[in-house]
C-alpha positions as CSV (number, residue, x, y, z in Angstrom):
1,X,50.1,60.2,-68.5
2,X,47.5,59.0,-66.1
3,X,47.1,60.3,-62.5
4,X,49.0,57.5,-60.8
5,X,52.0,57.9,-63.1
6,X,52.0,61.7,-62.6
7,X,52.0,61.2,-58.8
8,X,54.8,58.7,-59.1
9,X,56.8,61.0,-61.3
10,X,56.3,64.0,-59.0
11,X,57.4,61.9,-55.9
12,X,60.5,60.7,-57.8
13,X,61.4,64.2,-59.0
14,X,61.0,65.7,-55.5
15,X,63.0,62.9,-53.8
16,X,65.8,63.0,-56.3
17,X,65.9,66.8,-56.2
18,X,66.3,66.8,-52.4
19,X,69.1,64.1,-52.6
20,X,70.9,66.1,-55.3
21,X,70.5,69.4,-53.3
22,X,71.9,67.8,-50.2
23,X,74.9,66.4,-52.0
24,X,75.6,69.5,-54.1
25,X,75.2,72.2,-51.5
26,X,78.6,73.4,-50.1
27,X,77.7,73.4,-46.4
28,X,81.2,74.4,-45.2
29,X,81.3,77.3,-47.6
30,X,77.9,78.6,-46.4
31,X,79.0,78.1,-42.8
32,X,82.0,80.4,-43.3
33,X,79.9,82.9,-45.3
34,X,77.7,83.2,-42.2
35,X,80.7,83.2,-39.9
36,X,82.6,86.0,-41.6
37,X,79.6,87.8,-43.3
38,X,77.2,87.9,-40.4
39,X,73.8,89.1,-41.2
40,X,74.9,90.0,-44.7
41,X,76.0,86.4,-45.2
42,X,72.6,85.1,-44.1
43,X,70.9,87.5,-46.5
44,X,73.2,86.3,-49.3
45,X,72.4,82.7,-48.5
46,X,68.7,83.5,-48.6
47,X,68.8,85.3,-51.9
48,X,71.3,83.2,-53.8
49,X,69.5,80.8,-56.1
50,X,71.5,77.6,-56.8
51,X,71.0,75.8,-60.1
52,X,71.1,72.1,-60.5
53,X,73.1,70.1,-63.0
54,X,71.0,70.1,-66.1
55,X,72.3,66.7,-67.3
56,X,70.0,65.1,-64.7
57,X,67.0,66.6,-66.5
58,X,67.8,65.5,-70.1
59,X,64.9,63.5,-71.6
60,X,62.6,64.1,-68.7
61,X,59.0,65.4,-69.1
62,X,58.3,69.1,-68.4
63,X,56.3,68.4,-65.2
64,X,59.3,66.4,-63.8
65,X,61.7,69.3,-64.7
66,X,59.5,71.9,-63.0
67,X,59.0,69.9,-59.9
68,X,62.7,68.9,-59.7
69,X,63.9,72.5,-60.2
70,X,61.5,73.9,-57.6
71,X,62.3,71.3,-54.9
72,X,66.1,71.5,-55.7
73,X,66.2,75.3,-55.2
74,X,64.0,75.2,-52.1
75,X,66.1,72.5,-50.4
76,X,69.4,74.1,-51.4
77,X,68.4,77.5,-50.2
78,X,67.1,76.1,-46.9
79,X,70.4,74.3,-46.4
80,X,72.4,77.5,-47.3
81,X,70.4,79.6,-44.8
82,X,70.7,77.0,-42.0
83,X,74.4,76.7,-42.4
84,X,75.0,80.4,-42.7
85,X,73.0,81.0,-39.5
86,X,75.1,78.3,-37.8
87,X,78.3,80.1,-38.8
88,X,76.9,83.4,-37.6
89,X,75.9,82.0,-34.2
90,X,79.3,80.4,-33.7
91,X,80.9,83.8,-34.5
92,X,78.7,85.6,-32.0
93,X,79.5,83.0,-29.3
94,X,83.2,83.3,-29.9
95,X,83.1,87.1,-29.8
96,X,81.0,86.9,-26.5
97,X,83.5,84.5,-25.0
98,X,86.4,86.6,-26.0
99,X,84.8,89.8,-24.5
100,X,83.8,87.8,-21.4
101,X,87.4,86.5,-20.9
102,X,88.9,90.0,-21.5
103,X,86.4,91.6,-19.1
104,X,87.0,88.9,-16.5
105,X,90.8,89.4,-16.7
106,X,90.5,93.1,-16.4
107,X,88.3,92.7,-13.2
108,X,91.0,90.5,-11.8
109,X,93.6,93.1,-12.5
110,X,95.5,91.1,-15.1
């Protein structure tokens, strides 16, 4: 494989891996893991290593597979962490609003 083909293959592998990771990552699941799990949910999201569908890699050269797997895992993990942080932040905001409302009502004598 010449240098230009290798660059084209690596760009294709990375682009396809990112697209697959975006479509395969269960964003709602990771949001609720962060919402209910808090800091532990975020840690789980950062440690959990997703694996792609291996059917996409059949017949591909080893360089392609390595680039695809690395990019897929990185993109999936980044999405997992972002979504779990979002869930955690929403949970914190809801708790603060609930305490603020409760505290305000107690100040008013209700």
